[in-house]
Backbone bond lengths (Angstrom), bond angles and torsions (degrees), N, CA, C in turn:
res aa  C-N    CA-C-N  psi(-1)  N-CA   C-N-CA  omega(-1)  CA-C   N-CA-C  phi
1 M - - - 1.473 - - 1.527 110.64 -
2 L 1.364 116.04 -41.27 1.464 120.45 179.78 1.527 111.02 -64.95
3 I 1.357 115.83 -39.76 1.470 120.26 179.47 1.520 110.14 -64.80
4 W 1.361 115.25 -42.16 1.481 119.31 179.62 1.527 110.25 -60.01
5 N 1.336 116.77 -44.70 1.466 121.27 179.78 1.522 111.35 -63.77
6 Y 1.326 115.89 -42.13 1.466 120.58 -179.92 1.521 110.74 -62.42
7 N 1.338 116.16 -45.56 1.465 120.13 -179.68 1.525 111.68 -62.50
8 N 1.323 115.39 -42.36 1.463 119.08 178.68 1.522 111.26 -64.75
9 Y 1.325 115.26 -40.40 1.469 119.82 178.32 1.525 110.49 -62.48
10 R 1.350 115.72 -40.74 1.453 120.58 179.48 1.519 110.95 -65.22
11 I 1.334 116.96 -39.96 1.475 121.42 177.85 1.517 110.43 -61.96
12 I 1.344 115.74 -42.05 1.470 120.28 179.70 1.526 110.06 -62.16
13 L 1.346 116.52 -43.11 1.467 120.55 179.27 1.524 111.76 -61.77
14 V 1.335 116.43 -43.21 1.466 121.36 179.43 1.523 110.25 -63.06
15 K 1.338 117.24 -45.48 1.459 121.32 179.72 1.525 111.33 -62.58
16 T 1.359 115.11 -39.44 1.466 119.73 178.73 1.519 110.24 -62.46
17 F 1.350 116.60 -42.96 1.463 121.00 178.82 1.516 111.46 -63.13
18 L 1.334 115.80 -45.18 1.467 119.88 -176.44 1.522 112.38 -65.85
19 T 1.319 117.39 -33.87 1.465 120.07 -176.26 1.525 112.12 -104.90
20 A 1.351 116.75 11.17 1.465 120.77 -175.73 1.519 111.32 -59.85
21 Q 1.341 114.87 138.51 1.450 121.06 177.48 1.521 108.76 -125.38
22 M 1.323 116.14 142.09 1.456 120.44 178.39 1.517 110.29 -74.64
23 T 1.329 115.04 147.00 1.456 118.62 169.03 1.524 107.60 -74.50
24 K 1.325 116.10 169.49 1.461 120.37 179.97 1.524 111.06 -58.83
25 L 1.342 116.78 -42.84 1.462 121.03 179.98 1.524 111.45 -65.65
26 Q 1.342 116.17 -43.74 1.464 120.06 178.68 1.528 111.11 -60.81
27 H 1.330 116.40 -40.57 1.457 120.32 179.31 1.525 111.01 -65.99
28 Q 1.325 117.00 -40.08 1.467 120.53 178.01 1.528 110.83 -62.92
29 L 1.352 116.45 -42.55 1.466 120.62 178.07 1.528 111.21 -64.80
30 Y 1.331 115.53 -36.91 1.472 123.29 177.15 1.531 110.19 -58.66
31 I 1.337 116.59 -47.12 1.462 121.67 179.82 1.523 111.11 -70.17
32 V 1.339 116.25 -43.37 1.473 120.38 179.88 1.526 110.36 -60.15
33 F 1.338 116.86 -40.70 1.472 120.83 178.13 1.528 110.76 -58.82
34 F 1.330 116.59 -46.09 1.468 120.80 179.42 1.530 111.30 -60.97
35 V 1.330 116.13 -44.06 1.471 120.77 -178.67 1.527 110.58 -63.84
36 I 1.346 116.46 -45.99 1.472 120.82 -178.44 1.521 111.01 -62.92
37 V 1.346 116.71 -45.52 1.469 120.45 -180.00 1.530 110.70 -61.45
38 T 1.327 116.99 -44.22 1.472 120.76 179.86 1.520 111.38 -60.64
39 I 1.338 116.61 -46.09 1.468 120.80 179.87 1.530 110.86 -65.12
40 L 1.352 116.45 -42.96 1.467 120.29 179.92 1.531 111.72 -61.42
41 V 1.338 116.01 -44.49 1.471 120.52 179.25 1.523 109.98 -59.17
42 L 1.330 116.82 -46.96 1.459 121.51 -178.80 1.523 111.10 -63.46
43 V 1.330 116.84 -46.66 1.474 121.34 -178.89 1.528 111.04 -63.22
44 L 1.331 117.47 -45.64 1.467 121.31 -179.02 1.525 111.66 -62.09
45 L 1.324 116.63 -41.46 1.464 120.09 179.47 1.522 111.46 -65.58
46 I 1.327 116.09 -40.30 1.474 120.19 179.94 1.531 110.32 -67.95
47 V 1.340 116.36 -48.51 1.469 120.40 -178.57 1.523 111.18 -61.40
48 N 1.342 116.15 -42.06 1.459 120.36 -177.08 1.527 113.23 -67.66
49 G 1.329 117.26 -35.81 1.468 118.62 -172.57 1.514 116.47 -123.74
50 Y 1.336 117.60 12.64 1.473 121.20 -174.24 1.529 111.86 -53.47
51 T 1.334 116.49 -49.01 1.477 120.66 -177.74 1.529 111.01 -59.90
52 Y 1.324 116.37 -41.57 1.469 120.28 -179.08 1.527 111.42 -68.46
53 Y 1.329 117.12 -43.74 1.464 120.90 -175.23 1.528 113.20 -68.80
54 I 1.345 117.22 -25.81 1.473 118.98 178.76 1.535 111.89 -90.48
55 T 1.329 115.49 -4.51 1.470 119.89 176.78 1.526 109.36 -73.88
56 P 1.337 119.30 134.31 1.475 120.83 177.63 1.529 111.21 -54.42
57 L 1.328 116.74 146.90 1.466 121.93 -174.70 1.531 112.61 -54.93
58 E 1.346 116.44 -41.23 1.463 119.94 -175.87 1.535 112.44 -71.64
59 E 1.328 117.80 -14.53 1.473 120.84 -178.85 1.531 112.51 -103.63
60 R 1.322 117.74 -7.16 1.465 120.17 -174.94 1.523 113.03 -65.31
61 F 1.323 116.91 -28.43 1.463 121.39 -179.13 1.537 110.86 -57.00
62 F 1.328 116.66 -31.25 1.461 121.50 -176.35 1.530 112.30 -89.67
63 S 1.338 116.78 -1.85 1.469 120.75 179.83 1.528 110.56 -76.45
64 A 1.337 116.27 143.71 1.472 121.12 178.44 1.529 111.66 -64.80
65 D 1.354 116.68 -22.78 1.471 121.02 -178.11 1.533 113.16 -92.01
66 H 1.328 116.70 -0.75 1.473 119.64 -172.74 1.525 112.60 -59.64
67 N 1.336 116.60 -47.26 1.469 119.82 -176.84 1.527 112.47 -64.25
68 S 1.321 116.30 -24.39 1.457 120.32 -179.24 1.521 112.65 -90.38
69 L 1.343 117.06 -42.77 1.464 120.87 -169.62 1.533 114.91 -98.26
70 K 1.323 118.17 -10.08 1.468 118.24 176.47 1.534 109.24 -63.82
71 P 1.342 118.63 158.63 1.478 120.55 -176.28 1.522 114.67 -52.84
72 S 1.344 117.27 -30.90 1.469 119.84 179.22 1.521 112.05 -98.51
73 G 1.340 117.03 4.98 1.459 121.22 -179.60 1.522 112.24 -75.78
74 A 1.327 114.96 170.66 1.469 120.14 -175.78 1.523 111.63 -58.13
75 L 1.334 117.40 -48.03 1.466 120.43 -179.15 1.526 111.30 -81.21
76 G 1.337 116.00 -45.04 1.466 120.07 -178.91 1.519 112.46 -59.33
77 H 1.331 116.52 -43.89 1.470 121.34 178.75 1.529 109.96 -66.94
78 G 1.334 115.69 -40.91 1.463 120.27 -177.65 1.515 113.14 -63.24
79 I 1.340 116.77 -45.78 1.468 118.28 -179.69 1.530 111.22 -69.37
80 G 1.338 116.50 -25.14 1.469 119.76 174.48 1.518 111.22 -67.21
81 I 1.331 115.79 -41.63 1.472 120.74 178.53 1.527 110.33 -65.66
82 I 1.329 115.45 -47.30 1.477 119.50 -179.60 1.532 110.35 -62.39
83 G 1.346 116.67 -43.87 1.471 120.76 179.24 1.521 112.15 -60.72
84 S 1.342 116.23 -40.99 1.469 120.66 179.41 1.533 110.90 -65.78
85 I 1.342 116.08 -41.21 1.469 120.36 178.70 1.526 110.35 -62.92
86 L 1.345 116.58 -43.64 1.466 120.25 179.33 1.523 111.32 -63.05
87 L 1.330 116.18 -41.36 1.474 120.26 177.74 1.523 111.09 -61.06
88 L 1.338 115.86 -49.63 1.471 120.39 -179.75 1.524 110.95 -61.91
89 A 1.336 116.49 -41.04 1.471 120.72 178.97 1.524 110.43 -64.96
90 G 1.344 116.17 -43.95 1.462 120.64 -179.23 1.517 112.78 -60.83
91 V 1.333 115.87 -41.48 1.467 120.40 -179.86 1.526 110.60 -71.86
92 S 1.331 116.48 -46.08 1.473 120.16 -171.30 1.522 113.08 -72.99
93 I 1.357 118.09 -43.10 1.471 118.29 -174.77 1.527 111.68 -66.99
94 Y 1.348 116.01 -34.51 1.468 118.11 179.19 1.524 110.79 -70.78
95 M 1.342 116.28 -41.13 1.468 120.34 179.02 1.525 110.59 -64.64
96 V 1.342 116.89 -41.77 1.463 121.28 179.67 1.524 110.05 -64.00
97 R 1.357 116.07 -46.47 1.474 120.18 -179.23 1.528 111.56 -63.11
98 K 1.322 116.84 -34.66 1.466 121.25 -175.58 1.520 112.91 -80.55
99 R 1.336 117.49 -32.51 1.463 120.16 -169.03 1.531 115.03 -109.71
100 M 1.323 118.39 -21.91 1.468 119.78 -176.94 1.530 110.23 -99.08
101 K 1.328 116.11 121.69 1.468 121.68 -173.99 1.516 112.92 -57.26
102 I 1.313 116.78 -35.43 1.455 120.66 -176.14 1.534 112.33 -61.69
103 F 1.347 116.73 -25.77 1.470 120.97 -177.88 1.531 113.35 -103.46
104 M 1.334 117.10 -3.41 1.462 120.28 -171.79 1.531 114.01 -67.22
105 R 1.332 116.58 -18.93 1.464 119.89 -177.78 1.523 111.94 -94.06
106 I 1.323 117.42 -2.92 1.465 120.58 -177.52 1.524 109.64 -86.82
107 G 1.322 116.75 106.64 1.456 120.90 177.87 1.516 113.20 67.48
108 L 1.338 115.31 179.53 1.461 121.48 177.64 1.518 110.36 -91.91
109 L 1.325 115.90 143.35 1.464 120.69 -177.25 1.528 111.42 -60.00
110 K 1.338 117.22 -37.30 1.473 119.23 -177.42 1.532 110.92 -65.66
111 H 1.348 117.24 -30.48 1.462 119.76 177.55 1.523 110.72 -71.33
112 W 1.328 116.17 -35.79 1.467 120.16 175.47 1.525 110.73 -69.13
113 L 1.333 116.65 -35.67 1.462 120.48 176.41 1.525 110.24 -62.87
114 E 1.323 116.14 -40.81 1.474 120.23 179.01 1.524 111.05 -65.22
115 L 1.350 117.06 -37.95 1.457 120.77 175.24 1.532 110.27 -65.05
116 H 1.328 116.28 -42.42 1.469 122.60 176.64 1.531 110.56 -56.99
117 I 1.325 117.02 -45.95 1.473 121.84 179.96 1.526 110.33 -63.73
118 F 1.337 116.64 -42.76 1.468 121.22 179.66 1.529 111.13 -60.76
119 L 1.338 116.65 -52.39 1.467 120.89 -178.14 1.526 111.49 -63.65
120 C 1.344 115.93 -37.16 1.465 120.39 -178.44 1.536 111.98 -86.26
121 T 1.323 116.29 7.67 1.466 121.26 168.77 1.522 109.69 -104.35
122 V 1.337 116.63 -48.66 1.464 120.71 179.29 1.528 110.71 -66.55
123 G 1.344 116.88 -39.45 1.472 121.00 178.98 1.520 112.51 -55.34
124 P 1.339 119.36 -55.87 1.460 120.84 178.36 1.535 114.03 -60.51
125 I 1.347 116.99 -33.41 1.472 119.25 176.93 1.529 109.87 -61.21
126 L 1.342 116.35 -45.84 1.471 120.66 179.29 1.523 111.47 -65.24
127 V 1.327 116.74 -41.36 1.471 120.74 178.54 1.522 110.67 -63.79
128 L 1.335 116.69 -38.98 1.471 120.92 178.03 1.528 110.70 -59.30
129 F 1.337 117.26 -45.21 1.463 119.86 -179.97 1.530 111.27 -74.33
130 H 1.326 117.20 -25.77 1.467 121.00 174.11 1.535 110.43 -61.25
131 T 1.326 117.03 -38.95 1.469 120.60 -179.86 1.518 112.02 -71.13
132 A 1.357 117.22 -13.03 1.466 122.51 -174.88 1.531 110.47 55.89
133 F 1.336 115.45 29.14 1.468 123.21 177.53 1.541 111.39 60.96
134 K 1.336 113.93 33.29 1.460 120.42 176.36 1.516 107.12 -122.44
135 F 1.331 116.90 115.33 1.460 121.39 -174.81 1.527 109.97 -118.83
136 G 1.326 115.67 136.86 1.452 119.04 177.49 1.521 111.45 -173.57
137 G 1.333 116.54 159.14 1.454 121.63 177.89 1.520 112.87 68.52
138 I 1.335 114.80 -157.91 1.463 120.76 -176.35 1.535 111.41 -67.93
139 V 1.336 116.42 -26.28 1.463 120.45 179.01 1.529 110.60 -63.70
140 A 1.331 115.99 -31.35 1.467 120.14 178.91 1.533 110.37 -62.07
141 V 1.348 116.30 -35.28 1.468 120.29 178.19 1.523 109.49 -63.63
142 S 1.355 115.92 -43.19 1.456 120.45 178.64 1.522 110.72 -64.10
143 F 1.341 116.10 -41.73 1.463 120.22 -178.24 1.526 110.88 -63.26
144 W 1.339 116.52 -48.62 1.468 118.74 -177.79 1.527 111.65 -70.63
145 S 1.350 116.33 -26.57 1.470 119.51 172.17 1.526 109.73 -66.22
146 M 1.342 115.46 -39.51 1.462 120.40 177.20 1.535 110.80 -63.15
147 V 1.321 116.21 -41.70 1.473 120.73 177.38 1.529 109.89 -61.73
148 A 1.363 115.68 -42.65 1.471 120.21 179.22 1.531 110.75 -63.72
149 V 1.340 116.44 -40.26 1.471 120.98 178.14 1.530 109.90 -64.01
150 F 1.332 116.10 -43.80 1.463 121.52 -179.29 1.532 111.05 -62.13
151 L 1.331 116.61 -48.60 1.467 120.65 -178.46 1.529 111.20 -67.75
152 S 1.336 116.07 -40.71 1.465 118.79 178.59 1.526 110.48 -67.77
153 G 1.352 116.32 -28.26 1.453 120.33 175.64 1.522 112.07 -64.34
154 I 1.338 116.32 -37.78 1.470 120.67 176.60 1.524 110.08 -64.06
155 V 1.343 115.61 -44.16 1.464 120.77 177.76 1.539 109.73 -62.70
156 G 1.345 115.55 -42.81 1.459 120.49 -179.98 1.514 112.28 -61.73
157 R 1.329 116.15 -39.47 1.469 120.18 177.67 1.529 110.76 -64.28
158 F 1.333 115.80 -40.90 1.473 121.40 177.75 1.532 110.10 -58.58
159 I 1.341 115.53 -43.66 1.471 120.19 -179.51 1.529 110.46 -70.66
160 Y 1.343 116.38 -44.62 1.469 122.27 -174.68 1.520 112.31 -58.36
161 V 1.348 117.13 -45.04 1.470 119.46 -175.96 1.525 112.33 -69.77
162 R 1.332 117.22 -13.54 1.461 120.17 178.58 1.520 112.57 -96.23
163 I 1.337 116.74 0.14 1.461 121.20 172.05 1.522 107.23 -99.12
164 P 1.332 118.86 121.41 1.473 120.62 -177.34 1.531 111.74 -61.50
165 H 1.340 115.42 134.45 1.456 121.79 178.10 1.530 109.79 -129.90
166 T 1.317 115.49 152.34 1.459 120.30 173.18 1.527 107.71 -73.92
167 I 1.344 116.44 173.66 1.458 120.07 179.83 1.531 111.77 -63.14
168 E 1.351 116.99 -25.30 1.468 120.90 177.63 1.525 111.83 -80.49
169 G 1.334 117.25 -7.05 1.458 120.89 178.20 1.518 114.19 95.45
170 K 1.352 117.43 6.78 1.459 120.55 179.01 1.526 110.16 -84.44
171 E 1.325 115.59 141.31 1.455 120.00 -178.37 1.534 110.67 -66.21
172 M 1.329 116.01 136.34 1.460 121.00 -177.70 1.518 111.08 -91.32
173 S 1.328 115.74 147.50 1.464 120.84 175.87 1.526 108.88 -85.43
174 M 1.339 115.76 166.80 1.463 120.53 177.69 1.529 110.69 -60.41
175 Q 1.337 116.87 -36.46 1.465 121.25 179.54 1.526 110.79 -63.73
176 Q 1.320 117.32 -42.93 1.463 121.49 179.06 1.530 111.26 -63.01
177 I 1.329 115.78 -39.07 1.469 119.90 179.60 1.524 110.07 -67.04
178 S 1.332 116.43 -42.88 1.470 120.99 178.68 1.526 110.80 -63.09
179 N 1.346 116.44 -40.53 1.467 120.49 177.81 1.530 111.33 -62.42
180 M 1.331 115.69 -39.52 1.455 120.93 177.95 1.529 110.58 -60.99
181 N 1.334 114.99 -42.71 1.460 120.59 179.31 1.537 111.10 -64.19
182 Q 1.328 116.73 -41.53 1.467 121.42 179.01 1.528 111.62 -64.04
183 Q 1.331 116.27 -38.85 1.468 120.44 178.48 1.532 110.93 -62.92
184 L 1.317 116.39 -37.71 1.466 120.23 177.84 1.526 110.77 -65.96
185 T 1.337 116.23 -39.91 1.469 120.36 178.01 1.530 110.73 -63.30
186 I 1.336 116.47 -42.42 1.470 121.34 178.18 1.529 110.29 -60.60
187 R 1.326 117.01 -39.31 1.471 120.51 178.88 1.523 111.57 -63.22
188 L 1.334 117.12 -36.85 1.469 120.40 178.99 1.526 110.72 -61.47
189 F 1.335 115.83 -38.70 1.475 120.26 178.34 1.539 111.79 -74.03
190 S 1.338 115.66 -50.49 1.467 120.41 -169.45 1.528 114.10 -77.95
191 E 1.340 117.35 -39.61 1.463 119.84 -173.65 1.528 113.30 -91.70
192 Y 1.342 116.86 -27.59 1.468 119.25 -174.01 1.529 113.30 -120.20
193 N 1.335 115.43 2.00 1.471 121.35 175.07 1.532 113.62 50.89
194 L 1.309 116.20 39.69 1.468 119.50 177.34 1.525 109.58 -73.78
195 D 1.317 116.19 144.82 1.462 118.90 178.60 1.527 110.21 -75.50
196 K 1.326 114.43 163.65 1.465 120.43 -174.68 1.525 112.14 -60.89
197 E 1.310 116.70 -37.51 1.471 121.02 -178.69 1.532 111.16 -62.39
198 T 1.337 116.28 -44.61 1.470 120.56 179.71 1.526 111.01 -65.21
199 V 1.335 116.19 -43.55 1.472 120.16 179.26 1.523 110.56 -63.10
200 N 1.339 116.99 -39.26 1.473 120.93 177.60 1.530 111.54 -62.26
201 K 1.330 115.71 -37.84 1.468 119.33 177.87 1.522 110.79 -65.38
202 I 1.340 114.91 -40.34 1.472 119.60 177.38 1.530 110.28 -62.95
203 E 1.342 116.09 -43.24 1.468 121.08 179.25 1.532 110.66 -60.77
204 N 1.341 116.38 -44.41 1.468 120.74 -178.92 1.525 111.57 -65.85
205 L 1.332 115.72 -39.63 1.462 119.10 -179.50 1.524 112.05 -70.35
206 S 1.357 116.07 -35.76 1.465 118.08 178.13 1.520 111.94 -70.77
207 D 1.361 116.36 -22.76 1.471 121.58 165.05 1.528 113.25 56.85
208 I 1.328 116.34 47.22 1.471 120.93 -173.97 1.528 113.03 -63.70
209 E 1.323 116.10 -46.96 1.464 119.49 -170.90 1.530 113.79 -89.56
210 K 1.324 117.63 -18.40 1.454 119.58 -171.35 1.521 114.13 -81.21
211 K 1.330 116.18 -16.19 1.463 118.69 -178.99 1.532 110.11 -74.91
212 G 1.307 115.49 128.38 1.455 119.34 179.39 1.512 111.70 -101.07
213 R 1.287 117.04 -175.75 1.462 121.48 178.63 1.520 109.78 -81.03
214 S 1.317 116.25 147.28 1.455 121.51 -179.12 1.514 109.28 -133.39
215 S 1.316 114.84 163.68 1.458 118.79 173.35 1.523 108.42 -75.96
216 F 1.334 116.24 166.84 1.459 119.97 -179.31 1.527 111.04 -62.28
217 T 1.343 116.72 -39.45 1.468 120.77 -179.96 1.522 111.14 -62.77
218 E 1.344 116.11 -45.12 1.472 120.33 178.57 1.522 110.63 -62.47
219 L 1.326 115.64 -41.31 1.455 120.65 -179.99 1.524 110.58 -63.26
220 L 1.334 116.50 -44.98 1.460 121.71 -178.16 1.521 111.34 -60.69
221 F 1.342 115.70 -44.81 1.459 119.82 -177.55 1.531 112.73 -79.77
222 S 1.337 116.74 -5.17 1.471 119.59 178.84 1.526 112.34 -94.39
223 I 1.356 117.60 -9.02 1.462 120.71 -174.47 1.530 112.10 -61.51
224 I 1.325 117.47 -49.89 1.470 120.90 -178.24 1.531 111.21 -68.22
225 P 1.375 119.03 -48.77 1.478 118.39 175.89 1.524 112.84 -57.49
226 N 1.347 117.30 -37.93 1.466 120.93 179.12 1.524 111.77 -63.06
227 F 1.332 116.08 -36.69 1.466 120.60 179.72 1.537 110.08 -59.92
228 F 1.340 116.60 -48.37 1.463 120.75 -178.90 1.535 111.27 -70.74
229 E 1.341 115.73 -34.48 1.465 120.16 177.16 1.534 110.34 -63.61
230 N 1.334 115.94 -41.65 1.466 120.38 179.10 1.527 111.80 -65.85
231 R 1.334 116.70 -37.95 1.466 120.31 176.46 1.534 110.45 -61.48
232 Q 1.327 114.79 -40.17 1.466 119.72 179.65 1.537 110.70 -65.28
233 K 1.325 116.40 -40.98 1.464 121.03 178.44 1.532 111.08 -60.68
234 I 1.336 115.71 -43.78 1.470 120.53 -179.35 1.531 110.47 -63.83
235 N 1.328 116.60 -40.09 1.478 120.59 177.92 1.524 111.36 -63.37
236 L 1.331 116.43 -39.75 1.468 120.51 178.89 1.528 111.13 -64.28
237 I 1.337 115.56 -42.43 1.472 119.83 178.39 1.524 110.31 -64.41
238 S 1.339 116.50 -41.16 1.458 121.07 179.52 1.532 111.33 -60.04
239 K 1.337 116.51 -41.69 1.474 121.25 177.61 1.530 110.62 -64.80
240 E 1.331 115.78 -39.21 1.466 120.70 179.05 1.528 110.72 -63.35
241 L 1.316 116.42 -40.15 1.463 121.17 179.57 1.532 110.91 -68.79
242 N 1.325 116.44 -36.37 1.466 120.64 176.91 1.524 111.11 -62.14
243 K 1.326 115.01 -37.98 1.475 120.47 179.80 1.528 111.12 -60.57
244 H 1.354 115.29 -34.16 1.457 120.40 -177.79 1.537 111.67 -90.12
245 Q 1.325 115.64 8.18 1.469 122.30 175.88 1.541 112.74 54.58
246 I 1.312 114.73 43.83 1.474 120.23 176.24 1.524 108.42 -80.87
247 N 1.324 116.96 134.81 1.472 119.88 -175.78 1.531 111.59 -63.44
248 K 1.333 114.98 159.32 1.469 122.29 -171.74 1.529 112.51 -58.92
249 S 1.335 117.03 -42.59 1.468 121.34 -178.35 1.533 111.42 -63.25
250 A 1.337 116.43 -46.93 1.474 120.91 179.36 1.523 110.64 -66.67
251 R 1.341 115.45 -37.97 1.469 119.71 -179.60 1.537 110.57 -62.35
252 K 1.318 114.84 -39.51 1.470 120.36 179.14 1.531 110.86 -62.17
253 E 1.334 116.28 -42.44 1.463 120.95 179.99 1.531 111.47 -68.68
254 V 1.331 116.42 -38.38 1.473 120.15 178.82 1.527 110.05 -65.20
255 I 1.338 116.45 -42.08 1.475 120.81 178.46 1.527 110.19 -61.08
256 K 1.339 116.06 -37.22 1.470 120.27 177.57 1.528 110.27 -61.97
257 I 1.344 116.40 -41.68 1.468 120.92 178.23 1.530 110.37 -66.42
258 V 1.334 116.79 -40.45 1.474 121.12 178.25 1.528 109.73 -59.68
259 K 1.327 117.10 -43.22 1.472 121.29 178.41 1.531 110.74 -61.02
260 E 1.340 115.49 -40.12 1.469 119.84 178.05 1.525 110.77 -63.56
261 K 1.351 115.71 -41.12 1.465 119.88 -179.09 1.534 110.93 -66.90
262 I 1.314 116.54 -39.92 1.477 120.30 176.90 1.521 109.93 -65.19
263 N 1.331 115.88 -39.43 1.466 120.78 177.53 1.522 110.99 -62.08
264 I 1.335 116.33 -41.64 1.468 121.08 176.85 1.532 110.23 -62.94
265 S 1.334 115.94 -41.10 1.458 120.64 178.40 1.524 110.89 -57.83
266 N 1.331 115.77 -44.70 1.465 120.24 179.51 1.526 111.49 -65.90
267 K 1.338 115.60 -36.63 1.465 119.21 -179.84 1.528 111.14 -67.06
268 I 1.320 116.48 -37.91 1.474 120.00 175.57 1.529 109.30 -64.23
269 Y 1.319 115.74 -40.37 1.461 122.21 178.49 1.523 111.31 -59.36
270 Y 1.350 114.89 -42.16 1.464 119.76 -175.72 1.525 114.07 -85.68
271 L 1.341 117.24 -21.30 1.462 121.76 -163.37 1.526 114.44 -50.41
272 R 1.336 116.98 -64.55 1.471 119.05 -172.50 1.529 112.08 -64.49
273 L 1.331 115.76 -41.53 1.459 118.67 179.89 1.527 110.63 -63.33
274 M 1.327 116.65 -44.46 1.453 120.20 -178.25 1.526 111.91 -68.21
275 Q 1.328 117.38 -36.25 1.461 120.44 176.09 1.527 110.38 -60.85
276 S 1.325 115.61 -41.91 1.460 121.18 178.94 1.527 110.81 -65.71
277 L 1.349 116.52 -45.20 1.461 121.27 179.96 1.525 111.25 -63.99
278 F 1.337 116.04 -36.37 1.457 120.24 -178.08 1.526 111.27 -64.38
279 K 1.337 116.60 -36.01 1.468 120.35 177.18 1.529 110.77 -64.52
280 Y 1.341 115.77 -44.03 1.470 119.80 178.45 1.525 110.89 -67.22
281 W 1.332 116.25 -34.61 1.461 120.80 -179.56 1.528 111.09 -60.75
282 H 1.328 117.43 -41.01 1.468 120.86 178.58 1.525 111.55 -59.15
283 V 1.320 115.99 -35.05 1.469 121.14 -179.48 1.519 110.48 -61.67
284 A 1.345 117.19 -33.92 1.463 121.21 -179.84 1.527 111.78 -87.34
285 H 1.321 117.15 -41.60 1.467 121.69 -171.73 1.530 112.53 -70.21
286 L 1.330 117.13 -48.77 1.467 120.43 -173.97 1.533 113.73 -66.56
287 P 1.355 120.42 -45.43 1.468 118.79 178.96 1.524 113.24 -59.88
288 F 1.335 117.09 -41.64 1.465 120.21 178.17 1.532 110.48 -62.96
289 A 1.338 116.21 -38.75 1.468 120.37 178.73 1.532 110.54 -63.81
290 L 1.334 116.32 -42.06 1.473 120.16 179.44 1.526 111.53 -65.84
291 I 1.344 116.72 -43.41 1.477 120.87 177.88 1.525 109.78 -59.18
292 M 1.336 115.69 -46.28 1.463 121.09 179.96 1.526 111.02 -58.35
293 L 1.331 117.37 -47.49 1.468 121.54 -176.04 1.526 111.57 -68.71
294 I 1.336 117.61 -39.58 1.473 121.01 -179.73 1.525 110.45 -64.38
295 I 1.342 116.44 -48.10 1.472 120.00 -178.53 1.526 110.22 -68.90
296 M 1.344 117.25 -34.74 1.462 120.19 176.23 1.527 110.16 -61.33
297 F 1.333 116.17 -41.73 1.463 120.79 178.97 1.534 110.46 -63.60
298 I 1.332 116.36 -44.44 1.476 120.63 178.14 1.527 110.15 -61.05
299 H 1.324 116.03 -43.88 1.473 121.67 179.94 1.524 110.81 -60.13
300 I 1.329 117.55 -42.70 1.469 121.77 -179.36 1.530 110.26 -65.78
301 V 1.347 116.60 -44.27 1.475 120.86 -179.83 1.524 110.32 -61.99
302 V 1.337 116.88 -46.23 1.480 121.06 -179.90 1.522 110.38 -63.75
303 T 1.320 116.82 -42.71 1.467 121.32 -179.31 1.526 111.30 -61.08
304 V 1.337 117.45 -45.52 1.466 121.85 178.79 1.530 110.31 -66.07
305 A 1.348 116.38 -40.23 1.467 121.02 -179.52 1.527 111.39 -63.27
306 L 1.326 116.84 -32.01 1.471 120.66 179.66 1.529 112.58 -85.03
307 G 1.327 115.93 0.23 1.470 119.05 173.72 1.504 115.90 97.02
308 Y 1.326 117.48 4.19 1.476 119.85 178.61 1.530 109.11 -85.37
309 K 1.320 116.18 91.13 1.470 121.01 -173.10 1.527 112.80 -111.11
310 W 1.287 117.29 18.76 1.467 124.15 -179.71 1.523 109.80 57.33
311 I 1.330 120.51 -125.08 1.465 121.95 -174.96 1.523 112.27 -96.97
312 F 1.320 116.59 3.12 1.470 120.04 -175.85 1.525 110.78 -78.47
């Protein structure tokens, strides 16, 4: 009986770990940690080697820091190795989590994506300082491929966050988004007893169905105007709620729902265009990533073959 209880308890613990989700505060700390580490790494590298890196290439040989900070130096070589490991880890763990069923239940995909972004930001920073800002030969192809991957990753993140996803990170269909919007409308009636006229005004202001498809350029230039337009909509709803003498606590919750509905409206607006852009984005991002990794592998093999083994 004791063994049966222990085994069941162990199963519960494993299931809890596999399906564990961060609280809002934990997630914020998770992101803040990544930001602080990235900034610290960048600042420390700049402070430590600023004088050397601004020295002209032909004069660096005479610098006291040359033996340490050159690409084959103790520090320069070391940060290159660490940067390469972080890059490989960032690429591989996200791909494994996304594609292998055995890992699909571990954490939320968006949290793994954030880890992927962190590792693939710090990694290139370290590799950049490993080169001592000197680029040439086949390694230059790998470096500029890495830059292309990094920049396309920023674009990809911009596109990704505008495609609606479930909490598990799976892409939502138009039907799921519409259902979400309907559930919010039902809450306005059932939880806050708003009259039909007020709810209709909220529906009209959130403007779910009236938004049409736009080109990428139109969408890009509409982001800032949309932000101010949405603020205006929220203010109008707030005034409407004041007219009906709804208490402050309920008004705050209703405004939160209105923001969600406006957010859903924007997601419907972006959905098809962003889905299309995301497909094209993969065409650019993945080949550059493969070129970078292949040349990085060749560079490592050649470096080891020539005897540059760092401290080993």
